[in-house]
C-alpha positions in Angstrom: -26.4 54.9 -42.3 -25.5 58.1 -44.1 -27.5 58.4 -47.4 -26.9 61.2 -49.9 -29.1 63.8 -51.2 -30.4 62.2 -53.9 -30.3 58.6 -52.4 -32.6 60.2 -50.1 -35.1 62.1 -52.7 -35.5 58.6 -54.8 -36.3 57.1 -51.5 -39.2 60.0 -51.0 -40.2 59.4 -54.4 -40.6 55.7 -54.7 -42.5 56.0 -51.0 -45.4 58.3 -52.3 -45.1 57.0 -55.8 -43.8 53.3 -55.6 -46.8 51.2 -57.4 -47.3 53.4 -60.1 -44.1 55.2 -61.0 -41.7 54.2 -64.1 -37.8 54.5 -63.2 -37.6 57.0 -66.1 -40.2 59.4 -64.3 -38.2 58.9 -60.9 -34.8 59.6 -62.8 -36.5 63.1 -64.6 -38.1 63.9 -61.0 -34.4 63.4 -59.0 -32.8 65.4 -62.2 -30.7 62.5 -62.7 -30.0 60.2 -65.8 -31.5 56.3 -66.4 -28.4 54.9 -64.7 -27.8 56.9 -62.2 -31.5 56.1 -60.7 -30.7 52.7 -61.8 -27.2 52.7 -60.0 -29.2 54.5 -56.8 -32.0 51.7 -56.6 -29.6 48.9 -56.9 -27.5 50.4 -54.6 -30.5 51.0 -52.0 -31.5 47.3 -52.5 -28.7 45.9 -51.9 -27.9 47.9 -48.5 -31.4 46.8 -47.4 -32.5 50.5 -47.4 -35.3 49.7 -49.8 -36.6 46.7 -48.6 -40.0 46.2 -51.1 -42.5 47.9 -53.6 -45.9 48.0 -52.0 -49.4 48.5 -53.5 -52.0 49.7 -50.8 -55.2 47.6 -52.5 -58.8 48.0 -50.6 -60.1 44.5 -50.5 -63.2 45.5 -49.2 -64.0 46.4 -52.7 -63.3 43.0 -54.4 -66.2 40.2 -54.2 -64.9 37.4 -52.1 -62.0 39.4 -50.5 -63.6 41.0 -47.9 -61.3 39.0 -45.0 -60.5 40.1 -41.3 -57.9 42.0 -39.9 -56.7 41.7 -36.6 -54.5 43.8 -34.2 -52.8 41.6 -31.3 -51.6 42.8 -28.3 -49.2 39.9 -27.0 -47.8 40.1 -23.3 -44.6 38.0 -23.4 -41.7 36.7 -21.3 -38.6 37.9 -22.5 -35.6 35.0 -22.9 -32.1 36.0 -21.1 -29.4 36.8 -23.7 -32.1 37.3 -27.3 -34.9 39.4 -25.4 -38.2 39.6 -27.2 -36.2 39.1 -30.6 -37.0 35.0 -30.2 -40.4 35.1 -29.9 -40.6 38.0 -32.2 -39.1 35.9 -34.7 -41.2 32.7 -34.3 -44.5 34.4 -34.3 -43.5 36.4 -38.1 -42.9 33.3 -39.8 -46.8 32.4 -39.1 -48.6 32.9 -42.9 -51.1 34.5 -41.2 -49.0 37.3 -39.8 -48.8 40.7 -41.5 -46.7 43.0 -39.1 -44.9 42.3 -35.7 -43.8 45.5 -33.4 -42.2 45.7 -30.3 -44.1 48.1 -28.3 -44.0 50.4 -25.2 -46.9 50.2 -22.4 -48.8 47.5 -21.1 -48.2 44.8 -24.3 -44.5 43.9 -25.7 -45.6 42.9 -28.9 -47.9 43.9 -31.7 -49.1 41.4 -34.1 -51.2 42.0 -37.2 -52.7 39.2 -38.9 -55.2 38.8 -41.9 -57.4 35.5 -42.2 -60.6 34.7 -44.1 -63.0 34.9 -41.0 -63.0 36.1 -37.5 -63.5 31.9 -36.6 -59.7 31.5 -38.7 -58.4 34.2 -36.9 -59.4 32.8 -33.2 -58.5 29.7 -34.2 -54.4 31.3 -35.1 -54.7 33.1 -31.6 -55.8 29.9 -29.8 -54.2 27.2 -31.6 -50.9 29.4 -32.8 -50.1 32.0 -31.3 -51.2 31.4 -27.4 -49.5 28.5 -27.1 -45.8 29.6 -27.7 -43.9 29.0 -24.7 -42.9 32.3 -24.3 -46.5 34.1 -24.6 -48.1 35.0 -21.3 -51.6 36.6 -22.4 -52.9 37.9 -25.5 -55.5 40.5 -26.6 -57.2 41.1 -29.7 -58.8 43.7 -31.6 -60.7 43.0 -34.7 -60.3 45.6 -37.5 -63.9 46.7 -38.3 -63.1 49.5 -41.4 -59.9 50.8 -42.9 -59.7 54.7 -43.2 -56.5 55.6 -43.6 -53.3 52.9 -44.6 -49.9 53.5 -44.9 -50.3 56.8 -46.3 -53.7 56.1 -48.7 -57.0 57.7 -47.5 -59.9 55.4 -48.2 -63.0 56.1 -49.7 -62.4 60.3 -49.2 -65.3 62.3 -48.3 -65.8 65.4 -50.6 -64.5 67.4 -47.9 -61.5 65.9 -48.4 -60.9 66.3 -51.2 -61.1 69.6 -51.5 -58.1 69.7 -48.6 -54.6 69.2 -50.0 -52.2 67.4 -47.6 -48.4 67.2 -48.2 -46.7 64.6 -47.6 
């Protein structure tokens, strides 16, 4: 899909500042009117290029919201005619699932899930994920600490704060 230079510029601004930047500021940064900016945003949403706005939250700093995140490697038997898509769709419909990726290498899918405890994640794997017909095996990795997520560094050291990194 071919986008205009201004559409790409608006996307880049949103990618780096989506949770905190008003439309007026996007218009100024892209040197567009408010109407032009809103038209571009509407068109990008309609074309499903701009899928949603995200905020990155460090839940580990909020009491009672610590939770557990796990990355699960899944080996599956693809089905004739639909390949991996059908099992991926079945997996991403579970409420615990945050992301599903088709991968190269030893495993076929990488699934990221969130739960309230390791026990809850273990139950998800044993009762929901591993019982799917196409799933041959799983390997679960628990995330112990986030250092960087979606381009956002958590708890920068003093050395990191002195380093200027451009996106």
